[in-house]
C-alpha positions in Angstrom: 57.0 -15.8 -80.2 55.4 -16.9 -76.9 58.0 -19.6 -76.6 60.8 -17.1 -77.1 59.3 -14.7 -74.4 59.1 -17.6 -72.0 62.7 -18.6 -72.6 63.9 -15.0 -72.2 61.9 -14.7 -68.9 63.4 -17.9 -67.7 66.9 -16.7 -68.6 66.4 -13.4 -66.8 65.1 -15.2 -63.7 68.1 -17.6 -63.7 70.5 -14.6 -64.1 68.9 -12.7 -61.3 69.0 -15.7 -59.1 72.6 -16.3 -59.9 73.6 -12.7 -59.3 71.7 -12.7 -56.0 73.4 -15.9 -54.9 76.8 -14.6 -55.8 76.6 -11.3 -54.0 75.4 -12.8 -50.7 72.4 -10.5 -50.9 69.6 -11.5 -48.6 66.1 -10.2 -49.1 64.7 -8.4 -47.3 67.7 -6.2 -46.6 68.7 -3.5 -44.1 70.7 -1.0 -46.1 72.1 0.4 -42.8 72.5 -3.1 -41.3 70.2 -2.5 -38.3 69.5 -6.1 -37.5 73.1 -7.1 -37.7 74.1 -4.0 -35.6 71.7 -4.8 -32.8 72.5 -8.5 -32.7 75.0 -8.7 -29.9 75.1 -4.9 -29.8 72.7 -2.2 -28.6 69.1 -1.5 -29.6 68.3 2.2 -29.5 64.7 2.6 -28.4 62.8 5.9 -28.1 60.1 5.8 -25.5 57.1 8.1 -25.1 54.9 7.9 -22.0 51.5 6.4 -22.7 49.6 4.8 -19.9 49.8 1.0 -19.6 51.7 0.8 -22.9 54.7 2.7 -21.8 55.2 4.1 -18.2 58.2 6.3 -17.5 58.9 6.4 -13.8 61.1 9.3 -12.6 63.8 6.8 -11.7 64.4 3.5 -13.4 63.7 1.9 -16.7 60.5 2.2 -18.7 57.7 -0.2 -17.6 54.5 -1.4 -19.3 53.4 -3.7 -22.2 55.7 -2.4 -24.9 58.9 -2.1 -22.9 58.4 -5.7 -21.8 58.0 -6.7 -25.5 61.1 -4.8 -26.4 63.1 -6.5 -23.6 62.1 -9.9 -24.9 62.9 -9.0 -28.5 66.3 -7.6 -27.5 67.1 -10.7 -25.4 66.4 -12.9 -28.5 69.1 -10.9 -30.3 71.5 -10.8 -27.4 71.1 -7.0 -27.5 71.5 -4.4 -24.8 68.8 -1.7 -24.8 69.5 2.0 -24.6 66.2 3.8 -23.6 65.8 7.3 -24.9 62.9 9.2 -23.3 61.1 12.0 -25.0 57.9 13.2 -26.6 56.6 11.6 -29.8 57.5 14.2 -32.3 61.1 14.5 -31.1 61.6 10.8 -30.9 60.2 10.3 -34.4 62.6 13.0 -35.7 65.5 11.2 -34.0 64.3 7.9 -35.7 64.1 9.7 -39.1 67.7 10.9 -38.5 68.9 7.4 -37.7 69.6 8.1 -34.1 67.1 5.5 -32.9 66.2 2.0 -34.2 62.6 2.0 -33.0 60.1 4.1 -31.1 57.4 2.8 -28.7 54.5 4.7 -27.1 51.2 2.9 -27.6 50.9 4.0 -31.2 47.9 3.1 -33.2 48.0 2.0 -36.8 46.6 5.4 -37.9 49.5 7.2 -36.4 50.4 10.5 -38.2 54.1 9.6 -38.0 54.2 7.4 -41.1 55.8 10.1 -43.2 58.9 9.7 -41.1 58.8 6.1 -39.8 57.9 2.6 -40.8 55.4 0.8 -38.7 55.0 -2.8 -37.7 51.9 -4.8 -38.5 49.3 -4.4 -35.8 50.1 -6.9 -33.1 47.2 -6.3 -30.7 43.8 -4.4 -30.5 42.6 -2.4 -27.6 39.8 0.1 -26.9 40.7 3.6 -26.1 39.0 6.0 -23.6 36.5 7.0 -26.3 35.4 3.4 -27.0 37.3 3.3 -30.3 39.3 0.3 -31.4 43.1 0.9 -31.6 45.3 -1.5 -33.7 48.7 -1.1 -32.0 52.0 -0.8 -33.9 55.6 0.1 -33.1 57.7 2.5 -35.2 61.0 1.7 -36.9 63.5 3.2 -39.2 62.3 3.5 -42.8 64.0 1.1 -45.3 65.3 -1.3 -42.7 63.1 -4.1 -44.0 64.9 -7.1 -42.5 64.8 -5.5 -39.0 61.1 -4.7 -39.5 60.2 -8.2 -40.7 62.1 -9.7 -37.7 60.2 -7.4 -35.3 56.9 -8.1 -37.0 57.4 -11.9 -36.8 58.3 -11.6 -33.1 55.3 -9.4 -32.3 52.8 -11.5 -34.1 54.0 -14.6 -32.1 53.4 -12.8 -28.7 50.3 -13.1 -26.6 49.6 -9.5 -25.6 46.8 -8.6 -23.2 45.9 -4.9 -23.2 
């Protein structure tokens, strides 16, 4: 019986592999095609003011650690950036409603927004004004796993100095 189970498992695995290969499915996937859409297109980024992480001057583009990272990520995908200024809760709702691709604003890993957004892996640690360690993340659209993985890999290869 153990031999039969092994044969059936192998058969199912081969069938699954064949079906995946025939459909052109790549894993992880972006059901909405975010990575493909931004490549050579436009990256919609929500920005919330947060000190050195994101500075929003009255005139001009966002400045700071995270906008610089986003510019480099966009450049690697030949993407233009459309900056969308706002407060955290409004930007996260825009992200949830698929109006943005990502939101930056010096978010920590323990952000309360994870009901509405996916978060990257922590890409740098800093210490806040209370002496607590903050593991920084960026927020992305839930379910767009290929885009999230690409952003994670990019961020983990950067040298970020808080």
